[in-house]
C-alpha positions in Angstrom: -139.7 -20.0 -17.9 -139.7 -23.7 -17.2 -139.2 -26.0 -20.2 -141.8 -28.6 -20.9 -140.5 -32.1 -21.2 -141.5 -33.8 -24.5 -141.1 -37.2 -22.9 -143.6 -36.3 -20.2 -146.2 -35.1 -22.8 -145.8 -38.4 -24.8 -145.9 -40.5 -21.6 -149.1 -38.7 -20.3 -150.7 -39.2 -23.7 -149.9 -42.9 -23.8 -151.1 -43.3 -20.2 -154.4 -41.6 -21.1 -154.8 -43.9 -24.2 -154.1 -47.0 -22.2 -156.7 -46.0 -19.6 -159.2 -45.4 -22.4 -158.3 -48.8 -23.9 -158.6 -50.5 -20.6 -162.0 -48.9 -19.9 -163.2 -49.9 -23.4 -162.0 -53.5 -22.7 -163.9 -53.6 -19.4 -167.0 -52.3 -21.1 -166.6 -54.8 -23.9 -166.3 -57.7 -21.4 -169.4 -56.4 -19.5 -171.4 -56.2 -22.8 -170.4 -59.8 -23.6 -171.4 -61.0 -20.2 -174.8 -59.3 -20.5 -175.2 -60.7 -24.0 -174.4 -64.2 -22.8 -176.8 -63.9 -19.8 -179.6 -62.6 -22.0 -179.0 -65.3 -24.6 -179.2 -68.0 -21.9 -182.4 -66.6 -20.6 -184.0 -66.5 -24.1 -182.7 -69.9 -24.9 -184.1 -71.6 -21.7 -187.3 -69.5 -21.2 -188.2 -68.0 -24.6 -191.8 -69.2 -24.5 -192.4 -67.9 -21.0 -190.8 -64.5 -21.9 -192.6 -64.3 -25.3 -194.6 -61.1 -24.4 -191.5 -59.2 -23.4 -189.6 -60.5 -26.4 -192.3 -59.6 -28.8 -192.5 -56.1 -27.4 -188.7 -55.7 -27.6 -188.6 -56.9 -31.2 -191.5 -54.6 -32.1 -189.7 -51.7 -30.5 -186.4 -52.4 -32.3 -188.2 -52.8 -35.7 -190.3 -49.8 -35.0 -187.2 -47.7 -34.2 -185.6 -48.9 -37.4 -188.7 -47.9 -39.5 -188.6 -44.6 -37.6 -185.0 -44.0 -38.6 -185.8 -44.7 -42.2 -188.8 -42.4 -42.2 -186.8 -39.6 -40.5 -183.9 -39.9 -42.9 -186.3 -40.0 -45.9 -188.0 -36.8 -44.7 -184.7 -35.1 -43.9 -185.5 -34.6 -40.3 -182.8 -33.7 -37.7 -182.3 -33.4 -34.0 -185.5 -33.4 -31.9 -187.9 -34.2 -34.7 -185.6 -37.1 -35.8 -185.5 -38.5 -32.3 -189.3 -38.0 -31.9 -190.1 -40.0 -35.0 -187.7 -42.8 -33.9 -189.2 -43.0 -30.4 -192.8 -42.9 -31.8 -192.0 -45.8 -34.2 -190.5 -47.8 -31.3 -193.4 -47.2 -28.9 -196.2 -47.7 -31.5 -194.9 -51.0 -33.0 -193.7 -52.2 -29.6 -197.2 -51.7 -28.1 -198.8 -53.4 -31.1 -196.5 -56.3 -30.8 -197.3 -56.6 -27.1 -201.1 -56.4 -27.3 -201.5 -58.2 -30.7 -200.1 -61.6 -29.8 -199.8 -63.2 -33.3 -198.5 -60.0 -34.8 -195.9 -59.8 -32.1 -194.9 -63.4 -32.6 -194.5 -62.7 -36.3 -192.2 -59.7 -35.7 -190.2 -61.5 -33.1 -189.6 -64.6 -35.2 -188.8 -62.4 -38.2 -186.2 -60.4 -36.3 -184.6 -63.4 -34.5 -184.4 -65.6 -37.6 -183.0 -62.8 -39.7 -180.4 -62.1 -37.0 -179.3 -65.8 -36.9 -179.1 -65.9 -40.7 -177.1 -62.6 -40.7 -174.6 -64.2 -38.3 -174.2 -67.3 -40.4 -174.4 -65.8 -43.9 -173.0 -62.3 -43.3 -175.3 -60.7 -45.9 -172.9 -58.1 -47.3 -174.2 -58.7 -50.8 -177.6 -59.0 -52.4 -178.0 -62.8 -52.6 -177.3 -63.6 -48.9 -179.5 -60.7 -47.9 -182.4 -62.0 -50.0 -181.9 -65.5 -48.6 -181.9 -64.2 -45.0 -185.0 -62.2 -45.5 -186.8 -65.1 -47.3 -185.9 -67.6 -44.5 -187.0 -65.1 -41.9 -190.4 -64.4 -43.5 -191.1 -68.2 -44.0 -190.4 -68.9 -40.3 -192.4 -65.8 -39.2 -195.4 -67.0 -41.2 -195.1 -70.6 -39.9 -194.8 -69.2 -36.3 -198.2 -67.5 -36.6 -199.7 -71.0 -37.5 -197.7 -73.1 -35.1 -197.0 -70.6 -32.3 -195.6 -72.5 -29.4 -193.3 -75.0 -31.2 -191.8 -72.3 -33.5 -191.4 -69.8 -30.7 -189.5 -72.5 -28.7 -187.3 -73.5 -31.6 -186.5 -69.9 -32.7 -185.8 -68.5 -29.2 -183.8 -71.6 -28.3 -181.7 -71.4 -31.4 -181.3 -67.6 -31.4 -180.6 -67.4 -27.7 -178.2 -70.4 -27.8 -176.2 -69.0 -30.7 -176.0 -65.5 -29.1 -174.8 -67.0 -25.8 -172.4 -69.3 -27.5 -170.7 -66.6 -29.6 -170.5 -64.3 -26.5 -169.0 -67.2 -24.4 -166.5 -68.0 -27.1 -165.3 -64.3 -27.2 -165.1 -64.2 -23.4 -163.0 -67.4 -23.5 -160.7 -65.9 -26.1 -161.8 -68.3 -28.8 -163.3 -65.7 -31.2 -160.6 -66.3 -33.8 -162.5 -69.3 -35.1 -166.1 -68.2 -35.5 -167.3 -71.8 -35.8 -166.3 -72.6 -32.2 -168.8 -70.0 -31.0 -171.5 -71.4 -33.3 -170.7 -74.9 -32.1 -171.1 -73.9 -28.5 -174.3 -72.1 -29.5 -175.8 -75.1 -31.2 -175.2 -77.3 -28.1 -176.8 -74.6 -25.9 -179.7 -74.3 -28.3 -180.4 -78.1 -28.2 -180.4 -77.9 -24.4 -182.6 -74.9 -24.3 -185.1 -76.2 -26.8 -185.3 -79.5 -24.9 -185.9 -77.7 -21.6 -188.5 -75.5 -23.1 -190.4 -78.4 -24.7 -190.3 -80.3 -21.3 -191.7 -77.3 -19.5 -194.4 -76.8 -22.2 -195.3 -80.5 -22.0 -195.7 -80.2 -18.2 -197.9 -77.1 -18.6 -200.1 -78.9 -21.2 -200.3 -81.9 -18.8 -201.4 -79.7 -15.9 -204.0 -78.0 -18.1 -205.4 -81.3 -19.3 -205.7 -82.5 -15.7 -207.6 -79.3 -14.8 -209.9 -79.8 -17.8 -210.4 -83.5 -16.9 -211.2 -82.6 -13.3 -213.8 -80.0 -14.4 -215.3 -82.5 -16.9 -215.6 -85.2 -14.2 -217.2 -82.7 -11.9 -219.6 -81.6 -14.6 -220.5 -85.2 -15.4 -221.0 -85.9 -11.7 -223.3 -83.0 -11.3 -225.3 -84.1 -14.4 -225.5 -87.6 -13.0 -226.8 -86.3 -9.7 -229.4 -84.1 -11.5 -230.4 -87.1 -13.6 -230.8 -89.3 -10.5 -232.8 -86.6 -8.8 -235.0 -86.3 -11.8 -235.6 -90.0 -12.0 -236.5 -90.1 -8.3 -239.0 -87.3 -8.8 -240.4 -89.1 -11.8 -240.8 -92.4 -9.8 -242.5 -90.5 -7.0 -244.9 -88.9 -9.5 -245.7 -92.3 -11.0 -246.3 -93.8 -7.5 -248.7 -91.0 -6.7 -250.6 -91.6 -9.9 -250.8 -95.3 -9.2 -252.1 -94.6 -5.7 -254.7 -92.3 -7.0 -255.9 -94.9 -9.5 
């Protein structure tokens, strides 16, 4: 019987581990690239993508609520998955169709995420601060929708993209480098969004002004026609007299 070489066994095991590690590294790099790309899109076009973002935020929060309910009820396997999916679908649909409700959920999730990145709420006090700040911003966002959506998506997307970019560049050892890059990107994104929003408002005002002028012009023409008819009627009355 042929003897098995122990060195071959160890070598094959190490080779398999290195392949798995390499595969994981590739997947991690891909995930960082995707995170950076999504962060940049949210940072630059958050207000334009608000319906998609609200639905996604609603789905994530709904799934989280579903997990809590399923765990509380002791559900497992298919029933557990069904409750989680139901929570995601229901809250995601509500966030998509109920605009202000969706904005509230989106801002709540995004601000809490940013606070969690900055404060790392591993104890009660940072957690309470993160929740309180998120709730305040979410309530304000329902009142001042466009400005708050621009600021929150610009900040959240910028920070996410900055942190991902720092990790891709091998600068993750100092977390503040990622945050610094994120703040710069956030400022750029917020500025771009406000410029695009201002142009949209300008175009809308031009359309309204044009419609108003057309309406005034029509009213003027009608008034002129009425005055001509009144003059003709008066002349006929004078002729009859």
